[in-house]
VOGU-3710 file (C-alpha; in Angstrom, 3 decimals, decimal comma):
1> mdstnsnpnt> 0,000/0,000/0,000  1,274/3,442/-0,913  2,054/5,550/2,154  1,120/8,841/0,464  -2,461/7,701/-0,198  -2,996/6,295/3,289  -2,144/9,529/5,078  -5,359/11,580/5,470  -3,354/14,793/5,972  -1,831/14,601/2,487
11> rheltlmnlp> -3,257/17,350/0,297  -3,427/17,030/-3,446  -3,311/20,306/-5,301  -6,187/20,492/-7,762  -5,611/22,690/-10,773  -6,994/22,783/-14,266  -3,786/21,307/-15,638  -4,054/18,291/-13,298  -7,328/17,234/-14,921  -7,198/14,590/-17,665
21> telhihiasy> -6,985/15,735/-21,277  -10,414/14,247/-21,956  -11,948/16,696/-19,471  -10,046/19,585/-21,057  -11,522/18,679/-24,442  -14,996/18,309/-22,936  -14,803/21,687/-21,156  -13,473/23,379/-24,310  -16,384/21,982/-26,326  -18,757/24,294/-24,400
31> ldypdalalk> -16,841/27,460/-25,292  -17,765/29,829/-28,075  -15,141/30,990/-30,552  -13,568/33,956/-28,651  -13,295/31,981/-25,403  -11,949/28,885/-27,166  -9,382/31,030/-28,979  -8,269/32,611/-25,688  -7,928/29,179/-24,052  -6,093/27,846/-27,095
41> htnrhfyaiv> -3,440/30,537/-26,756  -2,743/30,005/-23,049  -0,159/27,246/-23,521  1,065/24,501/-25,883  -1,142/21,827/-24,353  -4,370/23,745/-25,023  -3,100/24,928/-28,402  -2,893/21,296/-29,483  -6,332/20,193/-28,226  -8,750/23,142/-28,416
51> ytgvylkvsw> -10,881/23,244/-31,574  -11,370/26,631/-33,248  -12,336/25,439/-36,712  -14,891/26,550/-39,285  -17,916/25,141/-37,430  -17,097/27,138/-34,275  -16,480/30,354/-36,226  -19,731/30,057/-38,186  -21,662/29,198/-35,015  -20,271/32,309/-33,306
61> llsrfehkle> -21,136/34,511/-36,285  -24,692/33,128/-36,431  -25,129/33,698/-32,705  -24,019/37,314/-33,089  -26,396/37,771/-36,021  -29,320/36,332/-34,019  -28,595/38,724/-31,135  -28,417/41,645/-33,597  -24,774/42,321/-32,800  -22,141/43,579/-35,205
71> cprnedcslr> -20,848/40,944/-37,634  -17,898/41,262/-39,995  -19,135/41,990/-43,503  -15,761/41,933/-45,150  -15,179/39,603/-48,084  -11,576/39,222/-46,918  -12,762/37,310/-43,844  -11,448/33,797/-44,392  -12,598/30,885/-42,237  -9,520/28,737/-42,934
81> tdasfcnktv> -7,247/29,791/-40,091  -7,562/31,843/-36,921  -5,029/34,368/-38,214  -6,947/34,975/-41,444  -10,298/35,049/-39,611  -9,144/37,510/-36,987  -8,854/40,481/-39,278  -9,236/44,051/-38,057  -13,051/43,888/-37,808  -13,104/40,644/-35,800
91> rkimerrrrh> -10,363/41,929/-33,475  -12,418/45,073/-32,843  -15,519/42,979/-32,089  -13,558/40,769/-29,684  -12,122/43,825/-27,895  -15,613/45,301/-27,461  -16,864/41,924/-26,214  -13,996/41,600/-23,730  -14,851/45,003/-22,236  -18,607/44,198/-22,163
101> lecrpgdggc> -19,309/47,208/-24,385  -21,960/45,259/-26,333  -23,980/44,303/-23,273  -27,373/45,870/-22,705  -28,243/47,293/-19,295  -30,616/45,347/-17,088  -31,215/41,738/-16,106  -30,017/39,180/-18,626  -28,308/41,888/-20,649  -24,801/40,465/-20,730
111> tvvlgascrk> -23,837/38,952/-24,079  -20,552/37,538/-22,775  -21,906/35,555/-19,831  -25,386/34,501/-20,920  -28,097/34,806/-18,302  -26,168/37,235/-16,139  -26,051/40,979/-16,084  -22,837/42,943/-16,255  -21,350/44,452/-13,161  -21,719/48,156/-12,773
121> evvprwlrke> -18,676/49,920/-14,119  -16,869/52,747/-12,396  -16,751/54,590/-15,705  -20,170/55,652/-17,077  -21,336/53,999/-20,328  -21,284/57,280/-22,289  -17,633/57,787/-21,376  -16,602/54,207/-22,199  -17,511/54,606/-25,867  -14,660/55,079/-28,287
131> lrgwrdevli> -13,279/58,607/-28,171  -12,490/59,277/-31,836  -9,317/57,277/-32,093  -8,617/57,183/-28,348  -9,631/53,624/-27,490  -7,376/53,506/-24,501  -9,042/53,259/-21,119  -5,979/54,901/-19,556  -7,250/58,194/-20,943  -10,633/57,720/-19,286
141> yglllvfwtl> -9,158/56,779/-15,920  -6,687/59,653/-16,192  -9,493/62,120/-16,790  -11,387/60,733/-13,805  -8,267/61,039/-11,638  -7,754/64,672/-12,666  -11,427/65,450/-12,023  -11,451/63,911/-8,539  -8,129/65,573/-7,690  -9,599/68,964/-8,591
151> vwhavrmyvr> -12,721/68,216/-6,533  -10,547/67,166/-3,581  -8,494/70,373/-3,714  -11,640/72,505/-4,030  -13,160/70,825/-0,965  -9,940/71,281/1,035  -9,803/74,981/0,151  -13,472/75,436/1,065  -13,003/73,715/4,450  -10,110/76,033/5,406
//
């Protein structure tokens, strides 16, 4: 009898990578294209086993169309490889999806996590929209920092 298994105090660390490959494949089969692509690019193991083929891409595009979300309309959009599929339009869509910018307010409004609603953001929705070439959230947080710093100094001067 193995002494490591008989000791009740022995702790086995459970991580995603300790699960069998069959479970990895099964879990990945529930992911839509953007999530499967993100998992695929985490390490070599997942790159070899996660499917991001034509069926998954078309399924994702149809789902977006059914939810009346932006779909790439470019003829240059090839379904052969991930690199040729992820042209500028698809990258922009995935960036908006990652930031939950496509989600509608209210219950069940999240398009990333179906059936849930997005968390309330610190930055208001009108300010999170693209600022004519400035798609960097650092600008938004910087403006908020400057605003609150000015408010803080005004309050301090008023209190004195």
